[in-house]
N, C-alpha and C positions, 0 to 999 in steps of 0.2 A: 259081619264078623260077630263073634260072641261078645256080649257085654260082661260085666263082672257080677258076682253074687252080692246082692244088697242086703242090708239088715232088715229085720222085721220092724215095722213101724207100729208102736202101740196105738190102740184106739182110745181116743180121749172123749170125755163126756161132752155132748153138745157139738156145735159147729163153730169153727173159727170164722172171723170176718174175711171178706174177700180182700186179698192183698192188692195193694196199689204200688206202682212203680213210677219213678221220675223218668219220663221219656227223654232220652238224650237229644232227640231232634227238636222237640218243642219246648222242653224244660218243664212241662206240665206234669203234675202228679195225677196219674190216671189209673183206672181199674186195669189190672194186669190181664184179665181175661174178659172177652166179650160175652154177651148172652146172659141168660138168667143163672142164678146160683144153682149149683148141682150139674151144670152142663159141662161140655168138654173144654179143655185148655190145651193149647199147643205151644211148645217151646222148641226153638232150634238154637243150639249153642255150638259155636265153632270150636272144634276140638284141636288136638295136638298134631304137629308134624313130628313123627317119631324118630328123631335123630339124636336124642339125648334123653336123660331121665327126667321125671317130673320134678319141677322145682317149686318153690314156695309161691311164686307168682301164679303158676298154673293152679296150684291147690287153692289159693285164695279165690280165684275166679270161679272155679267149679264148685267150691263150697258155697259161694253166693247163690248160684243157680239152684243148688241143692236146697237152700232155704226157701226159694220160691216154690219149688216142687212140693216141699213139705207143707207150706202154707196153703197151696192149692188143694192138696189132699185133705188137709184138716178142714177146709171150707166145703168139702164134699165134691170137688171137681174130679172129672175123669181126665187124667193127664196123659198126653202123648209127648214124650220128651225125645228129641232126636239130636244126635251129636255125630259129627263126621270125624274121620281120621284121615289126614292128608298123607297117605302112605306111598305116594310117589310125587316128588317135587324136587326142585333144585337143591334146597338145603340138605335133604336126605341123601341125594346122590353125591353131593360134594363131600359130605362127612364120610360116606362109605368109601369113596375114592381116596380120601385123605388117609383113612385108616386101613386101606387094603382089605375091606370087608365087603361081602355081598350085600347089596342094598336091601334085599328082601329079608335076610337074616338080621340085619341091623333093625329094620322096622319091626319085625316080629318080636325081637327081644325087648325093645322099648315099649311096644304096645302091651306086652305081658307085664312089664314093670309098672306101667301106668295103671293097668287094671288093679294090680296088687296095692298100689298106693291109694287109689280111690276107695277100695274096699276097706283098707286100714283106717282111713279117715271117715268111714261110714257115710260116704256120699252115695245117694240112691242112684242106681244105674239108669241110663237112658233106655227107653223101650227099643230104640234102634241105634246101635253103634255101627256106623257105616263107613267102610274104607273107600277111598277113591277108586282103587283098582276093582273092587267088586261092583262098584256103581258105574263102571264104564258104559254099559248099555243105556243106563238112565241118563248119564251125562250126554252121550251121543244123541239120543232122541231130543233132549232139551236143546242142544246146540242146533239141531236140524230145524227146530221151531224158529230159532233166531234167524237162521238162513232163509227160511220161508218168509220172514218179514223183511228181507232185504237189508238186514243189519250187519252182515258180515262181508269181509273182503279178504283176499289172499295177498300175502307179501312173502315172497321167497319160500313158499310152501307152508308158512305159518298162517293161521286163520285168526283175524282180528275182529273184534266187536267195535263198530263205529259208534262213538258216543253221540254223534249227531242224530242217530236213529231214535234217541230218547229225548223228547222235549223237556222232560222233567229231571234230566241228569243234574245232580247237585241238590236234590230234594232233601237228602239226609244231612249234608254237611256244608252246603253252599250258602250263598247270601240268603238271609231270612231265617236261617236255622240258628241254634245256639252256637254251633261251631263257627259258622259264618266264614267259611274258607273262600278265598278268591281263587281265580284260575292259577295264579302264580304259586300260591301256597299249595294247591292241589298238585301241581306239577312237581314241586319239590318233594312233597310227601310220597308221591308215586315213585319217584326215582329212589327214595330212601327205603321204601318198603316193597321192593321186588319188581317195580315196573320198569318200562324202557321208554320214557318220554322222548329221548333223543335219537331213537332209531330212525335212520333215513328211510323215506318211502312211506311212512305212516301218514294217514290222512289228518290225524290230530294227535298231539303228544299224549293225550289222555286215553286214546284207544288202547284196549287191553287184549292180550292174546286169549283166545278160547280153545285153540287147538294148536299145539306146538309140534311141528314136523320132526320126524325122527332125526336125531343127531348120532354120529358114530359113538358107540360105547354106551348109549343110553337105552333104557327100556322103551319099547314102543308097541302099539297095538293097532290092528287094522281098524279102519273106520271109513265112512263115506267121505271123510275129509283127507284120506290118505293115512299112512302109518305115522303114529305119533302118540301124544298123551295130552290130557286135558289141562287147561289153565286152572288156577286156583279159584278164581272168583266164580266161574261158571260151575265148578264142582259143587260149591255150597248152594248156589241157586237151584241147581237141578235136584240135589238130594232133598232140600227143604220142601220143594214143591211136590216131589214124588211122594214123600211120606206124610206131609202135613196138609197138602192141598194148595190151591191157588192163594188162599189167604189164611194166615194163622196169627196167633196172639203176640208172641215175643221172640225177637231175634236178640241173642245175647252174645257177649264176647268182651274181651279186653278193650279199653278205650282206643288203643292203637289200631284196632280193626275198623273203626268208624270210617276212615278213609285210608286207603282206597277200597278195602275189601267189602265192607257192607254197602258202601255206595255203589260199587260195581255190581255186586250180586243183585241188589234191588233193581238196578237199571236193567240188567239182563231179564229179570222176571217181568218187569213192566212191559218190555218189548215182546218177549216170548208169549206172554199171556194176553196181551192186548185187551185188557179188561178195564174195569173201573178201579176199585181198590184191590190191589193184589199184594202178595207177600206179607211182611210183618206189619201189624197194627202199631207196634210199639217197639222201641229199641232201648235195651238196657246195657250199659257198659261199665265194666269194673275198672277201678283205678290201677295205677302201676305200683308194683312193689319194688322198693329199692334196697340196696345194700351198700353201705359206706359211701352214701351220697350220689350213687348212680342207679338208674333203672336196672333191675335184675333182668338179664337177658342172656341167651345162649351165645349171641355174637360177642358180647363183652366177656363172657366166661365167669362173671361174678354171681355164681349160683349157690343156693342152699337147697339141697335135694331132700325131698321127703323120705326117700328110701334110706339115705345116709342117717338122718335123724332117728328113724325107727330102728334101723339095724344097730345103732349105737345105744339103744336102750330107752329112747324117748317114748313116753306113753303117747300113742296117736291122739288121744283125747286132749292132751295138753297142747299138741300141735294145732289141733282144730280150734281150741279155745284161743290160742294166740292169733289165729286168723280171724276169728269172730270178734275179737276186740277192736276191729277197725271196720268202719262202714265201707260197704263194697265199692262205693263210688269214689272214695278218697284215695289219694296217693299216700303211701306210707313206707316206713323203713322197717325191715326185719332186723331185730336186735336180740342179743342174748338176754338182755333185761326183760324184754317183752315175753320171751319164752319162759323165763323164770317166774314172772308174774302169773302166767297161765298155769304153771305147775302149782303155784300156791292157791290159785282160784280153784283148780280141780280138787286139791286136797281139802279145802274148806267145804266145797259142795258135797264131797263124798262123806266127810265127817258129819255134816248136818243131815245128810240123807240116811245115816246109820242110826239116827236118834228116833225114838218114839215120842211124838208130841204129847206133852202132859196136859194140854188144854183141850176141853171138849170142842172147842171151836177150831181145832187144827185143820179140819177138812175145808172149812170156810176160808181159812188163811191160804191153804193150798189152792183153792179155786181162784182166789185173788191173784196168786202167782201165775196160774194158768192164763187168766184173763189178761194180765199185764204182759206176759210174753207174747200172747197172741196179738195184742194190739200193737206192740212194738214191731214185730216181724211183718205185720200187715201194712205198716207205715214205711214203705220203701225199704223193706228188709233191714230194719234198724237193729242189727245184731248187738252193738254196744249197749243200746237201751235195754234190750232183752236180758243181757248179762247182768246189768245193774239191778233189774227186778229180782233175779235169782240171788244176787249178792246180798241184797237186803234181807231176803228170807233166811239165807244161811247165817248171816250175822245175828239175827234174832234167835235162831235155833241154838247157835253155839254160845250165846250169851245167857242161856238158861231157859229157852223155850221148849226144851225137850229133855228127856232122861235117857240114859244109855240103854240100848236095846241089845239083849244077848243074841249073838250070832249074826246080827245085821239082817235078820229076816224081815219080811213084810207081813202085815195082817192078812188073814184069810179073806179073800174077796167074796162078798155075797153075790148071789145070782142077780142079774139084771141091773147091776150098778157099775158097769164098765170096769169091773175088777177092783172096786174101791169100797171101803167101809168108813164109818164115821171116825175111826181112830187110825185111818191110813192116809193122813195128809202127806206124809213123806212119800208114800207110794204114788200119789197123784203128781207131786212135784217131779219125782224121778221120771214118770211117764211123759210129763210135759217137756222136760229137758231133752229126753230121748227123741220124742216124736217131732218136736219143732226146731230144736237146735242140733239134733244129731249127736248129742254127747251122752255116752253111756256112763252112768254113775254106779 
């Protein structure tokens, strides 16, 4: 499916440092991309199930991965970013049935809305935005590889993946990892997050469905496994491998995806590919966004929608700054006070960027801002630290470090200097904030 139209990213002088991420599995701070500088980088981010509008929790997660993509680009990497859309699954079908709506029309409307929200927030689009329905041939071929490894079995027409086929099941979230989940905890989470551990006839409670046989009134497609539709975990495994290869750099998503979703997908890949190191080298997970003391979620209905904020007149850049005020790994609460502070921050930055620096050292000061923002983002996407760097610059400017500039224009860029001149320090800061933080001043 089509992605959205992304903003142009300004070219900055020099190269930024290679970004590092805190690996969820090991807890170690590691280089986000393998190989020498200037090489490729691959990111797979689990996308939406389009049965409702994009909420602030979604926006926070995808804004975090946007920072990673921007940091990689600034470091000279060639980025391949892949994101799926689970455009056929139980929650979508249940919502469509509840509202008396065609499931495809519901999915199409919400995908369109999601694209618009991401474009408004200036999130760079993935190179491949892939729906489960369009990826059915890819998923079927991948599932056949699992079958060829003897990893599947049939139960009343449904096809299950046997976790016993993978000796390393639990490598992401089991004993010895940061999460350290035991079998009982896994089973409880599996039941809570869409699994069926109590189904009679399964070989193991943690076996998951890879192909769901057709049910009355549900969409289904022909396959070598009979008419039906794919499971969620195999969907992401198949799409990631197809577009990124057997091994890639980062698997990203909300922390609630670590188990079972990412654990199951990685397990599928290990068995299907039967290689050494396969699938993601590193796992990055975003914290949960809450509202009024509870996790923001569609099931609870306590949602703040991006589209509602924007249609109500909110500047998308203020919304983005409200998201960036929190480290991506932290759990936090969306509040009106936080949004108001983001508005004030945006106004301060724009006021400072409208000034012409009076000091001949303004370009050096701006370079220090660029270096500071680069260093913070490279350090596990420390967006709050990067905002503080720009805050200090803005405070200095507004305290007398610049003189009013008529019309708010920028200095004419000389050739060969990335569009900057000695008296264009504010121009460099504007470009740095745009390119690295995604905020248009």
